[in-house]
N, C-alpha and C positions, 0 to 999 in steps of 0.2 A: 251158224253152229253155236253150240253152247259148251263151255267148259265148266265142270262141277268139281269142286274140291271138297272132299269129306275129310273130317279129322276126328280123332278121339284120343283121350288120355288113357293109357293102360294102367291097371291097378299096380303093376310093378314092371320095371323094365324087362324087356326080353332081348335075346340075341337075334342077330340076322338070321341064323339058322332056324330058330324057333318061329320067327315071323314068316319065313319062307314056307314052313310047314303049315302054319295057320292060314296063310293067304292061299296056298294051293288047295286047301280044303273048301274054299268058297269060290275059287276062280271058275270052275266049270259052270256055275250058275249064271255067269255073265256071257257065255258063248251063245251067240244067236239072239241076244236081246235086241228087240226092235229099236233102231235108232242109235245104238251104241257103236261108235266107231272104234274106240280104243279105251282101255283102262290100264292105269298104272297103280300098283300097290306101292305105298311109301311107308318108310319107317324112319323116325328121327335118329340122328347119330347116336344119342344116348339110350335109344330103345324104349323111351318112356311114352312115345306117342306114335300113332300110325294113322293111316287113312288111304284115300284113293284120289286119283286125278282121272277124270273121265272126259272124253270128247264125244259129244252127242250131236245128232243132226238137228234136233230142236229141243226147246225147253219142255214142250208138252211130253215128248218121249222120255226126257229125263225125269220129269215130275211123276210120271207113271210108275217109276221104280222106287222113288224115295217116299214110300208110304209109311204109315204107322207100323205095319208088320215088318217092313225093312228095318226101321229104327229099332224095333223090339229084337229082331234077329242080331243086329249089330251090337246092341246093348248086352245081349246074352253071350255073344261070341267074344267081345272085346272088353266087357266089364265097365263100360261107361256109355253115356249118350253121345251119339255122333253129332257133329255140326255139319251142315250142308250149305255151301255158298255157290251161287250161280254167277257166271261171268259170260258176257257176250264174247264170241271169238270170230270176229269178222274176217280174219286172215290167219291161216296156219301155214307154216313152212315145214315141209316134210322132206328131210334130207335122205331118207331111206328110198322113197319113191321118186325123189327129185322133182317134187311138185310144190306149187304154191296154191293152196286151196282158198277159195273165197266164197262168201255167201251169194255174191252177185251172179 
């Protein structure tokens, strides 16, 4: 599994409520995306930065999403270029489903 963290600086700080409205406007685009297990939208405590934390089945499936057009959409929506960082996730603890997930 792969965890991807995206982040971007906002042109001006926003409130939690503004972020929620903004994030809800893009959330439906991620429903049913091949390989995406879960996405968390995040906002810094001071409202000056945001991003996403994604859990993917594979890096290939993740890379299929973070294209130049995705970057352009993020830039247009959030006002700055996003950064994208990939991490291997060999083990995930899920306390909701009471599972420990592993690539093995």
